[in-house]
C-alpha positions in Angstrom: -43.6 61.5 -21.9 -43.2 64.1 -19.1 -42.2 61.3 -16.8 -39.3 60.2 -19.0 -38.1 63.8 -19.4 -38.3 64.3 -15.7 -36.2 61.2 -15.0 -33.6 62.3 -17.6 -33.4 65.7 -16.0 -33.0 64.2 -12.5 -30.3 61.8 -13.7 -28.5 64.7 -15.4 -28.6 66.8 -12.3 -27.3 64.0 -10.1 -24.5 63.2 -12.5 -23.6 66.9 -12.7 -23.5 67.3 -8.9 -21.3 64.2 -8.6 -18.8 65.3 -11.3 -18.4 69.0 -10.6 -16.5 68.7 -7.2 -14.0 66.4 -8.9 -13.0 69.2 -11.2 -13.0 72.0 -8.7 -9.6 73.2 -7.8 -8.8 73.6 -4.1 -7.3 76.9 -3.3 -4.1 76.7 -1.4 -2.4 79.4 0.5 0.8 80.3 -1.2 3.7 79.7 1.0 6.4 82.3 1.0 9.3 81.6 -1.2 12.5 80.8 0.7 15.0 83.6 0.8 18.1 82.5 -1.1 21.4 82.9 0.6 23.6 85.5 -1.2 26.6 84.2 -3.1 29.5 86.5 -2.6 32.9 86.8 -4.3 35.7 85.8 -1.9 38.6 86.4 -4.2 39.5 87.1 -7.8 42.8 86.0 -9.3 43.8 85.5 -13.0 40.9 83.8 -14.7 39.4 82.3 -11.5 37.3 83.5 -8.7 36.1 81.9 -5.5 32.5 82.4 -4.5 30.9 81.5 -1.2 27.4 81.2 0.2 26.5 80.2 3.8 27.9 76.7 3.5 30.1 76.3 0.5 33.1 77.8 -1.2 33.6 77.1 -4.9 36.3 78.1 -7.4 35.0 79.2 -10.7 37.0 79.7 -13.9 36.1 82.1 -16.7 36.9 82.1 -20.4 37.0 84.8 -23.0 33.4 83.9 -23.8 32.1 84.4 -20.2 29.5 87.3 -20.2 30.0 89.6 -17.2 27.5 92.2 -16.0 28.1 94.6 -13.1 25.1 96.6 -11.7 23.2 96.0 -15.0 26.0 97.2 -17.2 28.4 95.1 -19.4 31.7 94.7 -17.6 34.9 92.7 -17.6 36.1 90.0 -15.3 38.8 92.5 -13.9 35.9 94.7 -12.7 34.8 92.1 -10.2 35.9 92.6 -6.6 35.6 90.6 -3.4 32.5 91.2 -1.4 30.2 91.7 -4.5 27.1 89.6 -4.8 27.0 87.4 -7.8 24.6 85.1 -9.7 26.3 82.5 -11.9 25.2 80.5 -15.0 27.6 77.6 -15.2 28.5 75.8 -18.5 30.2 73.1 -16.4 30.5 72.4 -12.7 33.4 74.8 -12.4 33.2 77.1 -15.4 30.9 80.2 -15.7 29.2 81.2 -19.0 27.5 84.2 -17.4 28.3 86.3 -14.2 25.8 88.9 -13.0 27.4 90.9 -10.1 26.1 93.8 -7.9 28.4 96.0 -5.8 27.4 96.9 -2.3 
């Protein structure tokens, strides 16, 4: 009887040592997040503005429903000026639903 229990225990230990490494998670060093290039307002006219980053310029239109925030406060599209940093949420490729701007 002791021999059977010993064999079961040995088999269980062998199975356990074979299975545990498969579930162990390897720790990876976190790579630093890439620094995003700032998007700046180049011009503001009527209901459009042109924004640029390092490589591209894009003209964005706004509607009466576009939410505008400047320095954390609710603002209007007319408050936006060239040189401000912006983050955009687009409702279509050229239309903004939300604009978050920060002055220099």
